[in-house]
C-alpha beads as a LAMMPS data file, in Angstrom:
LAMMPS data file: protein, C-alpha beads

76 atoms
75 bonds

1 atom types
1 bond types

-500.0 500.0 xlo xhi
-500.0 500.0 ylo yhi
-500.0 500.0 zlo zhi

Masses

1 110.0

Atoms # bond

1 1 1 0.035 -0.206 0.070
2 1 1 3.087 2.474 0.878
3 1 1 5.088 1.387 -2.665
4 1 1 3.371 0.619 -5.692
5 1 1 3.550 -2.879 -6.834
6 1 1 1.918 -5.245 -9.479
7 1 1 -1.734 -5.041 -7.658
8 1 1 -1.160 -1.094 -6.434
9 1 1 -0.503 1.673 -9.423
10 1 1 1.893 4.149 -8.611
11 1 1 -1.211 6.714 -8.419
12 1 1 -2.609 4.562 -5.754
13 1 1 0.098 3.971 -3.753
14 1 1 0.586 6.151 -0.499
15 1 1 3.873 8.068 -1.996
16 1 1 1.947 8.281 -5.378
17 1 1 -0.684 10.449 -3.810
18 1 1 2.214 11.877 -1.133
19 1 1 3.952 13.292 -4.588
20 1 1 0.406 15.069 -5.680
21 1 1 -0.164 16.305 -2.209
22 1 1 3.326 17.918 -2.515
23 1 1 2.950 19.322 -5.731
24 1 1 -0.504 20.946 -4.479
25 1 1 0.992 22.300 -1.144
26 1 1 2.100 26.177 -1.984
27 1 1 3.195 28.654 0.859
28 1 1 1.078 26.893 3.289
29 1 1 -2.358 25.728 3.348
30 1 1 -5.054 24.530 5.708
31 1 1 -5.920 21.052 5.427
32 1 1 -9.569 21.700 4.324
33 1 1 -7.867 23.878 1.279
34 1 1 -5.564 21.262 0.661
35 1 1 -8.581 18.746 0.320
36 1 1 -10.212 20.754 -1.929
37 1 1 -7.242 21.154 -4.163
38 1 1 -6.571 17.332 -4.317
39 1 1 -10.228 16.666 -5.503
40 1 1 -10.390 19.313 -8.218
41 1 1 -7.387 17.653 -9.695
42 1 1 -10.080 14.761 -10.318
43 1 1 -7.843 12.185 -8.740
44 1 1 -9.739 9.292 -6.946
45 1 1 -8.351 10.027 -3.695
46 1 1 -10.530 8.961 -0.526
47 1 1 -10.220 11.453 2.806
48 1 1 -8.926 8.324 4.550
49 1 1 -6.170 7.624 2.107
50 1 1 -5.585 11.476 2.157
51 1 1 -5.351 11.969 6.105
52 1 1 -2.965 8.432 6.067
53 1 1 -0.639 10.266 3.470
54 1 1 -0.416 13.251 5.509
55 1 1 0.569 11.503 8.382
56 1 1 3.280 9.772 6.314
57 1 1 4.380 12.928 5.036
58 1 1 4.687 14.398 8.411
59 1 1 6.516 11.195 9.718
60 1 1 8.800 11.644 7.018
61 1 1 9.395 15.533 7.985
62 1 1 8.218 16.340 4.520
63 1 1 5.784 18.305 5.795
64 1 1 5.321 20.516 9.137
65 1 1 1.896 21.617 10.988
66 1 1 1.633 24.797 13.161
67 1 1 -1.022 27.262 14.036
68 1 1 -3.302 24.855 11.208
69 1 1 -1.232 25.614 8.347
70 1 1 0.627 22.553 6.545
71 1 1 4.205 23.759 5.059
72 1 1 6.631 22.050 3.078
73 1 1 9.534 21.679 5.608
74 1 1 12.091 23.469 2.942
75 1 1 9.922 26.433 2.390
76 1 1 11.370 29.529 4.551

Bonds

1 1 1 2
2 1 2 3
3 1 3 4
4 1 4 5
5 1 5 6
6 1 6 7
7 1 7 8
8 1 8 9
9 1 9 10
10 1 10 11
11 1 11 12
12 1 12 13
13 1 13 14
14 1 14 15
15 1 15 16
16 1 16 17
17 1 17 18
18 1 18 19
19 1 19 20
20 1 20 21
21 1 21 22
22 1 22 23
23 1 23 24
24 1 24 25
25 1 25 26
26 1 26 27
27 1 27 28
28 1 28 29
29 1 29 30
30 1 30 31
31 1 31 32
32 1 32 33
33 1 33 34
34 1 34 35
35 1 35 36
36 1 36 37
37 1 37 38
38 1 38 39
39 1 39 40
40 1 40 41
41 1 41 42
42 1 42 43
43 1 43 44
44 1 44 45
45 1 45 46
46 1 46 47
47 1 47 48
48 1 48 49
49 1 49 50
50 1 50 51
51 1 51 52
52 1 52 53
53 1 53 54
54 1 54 55
55 1 55 56
56 1 56 57
57 1 57 58
58 1 58 59
59 1 59 60
60 1 60 61
61 1 61 62
62 1 62 63
63 1 63 64
64 1 64 65
65 1 65 66
66 1 66 67
67 1 67 68
68 1 68 69
69 1 69 70
70 1 70 71
71 1 71 72
72 1 72 73
73 1 73 74
74 1 74 75
75 1 75 76
């Protein structure tokens, strides 16, 4: 589920969805605005998978969460 394999394509894996989210994050966003932007892309990501990917990205320190805003950790 985290990595793509013969049964799960890249877009359905957590890393693939994480790439979509990282690409969608601009200068800090709220969870709800990021969810809206993700659903507008037309992907079939469920909200459960969306939250799981946010947890994964936070655990990998790819994103930070402070005062209700999600930011990429390499942003200043």
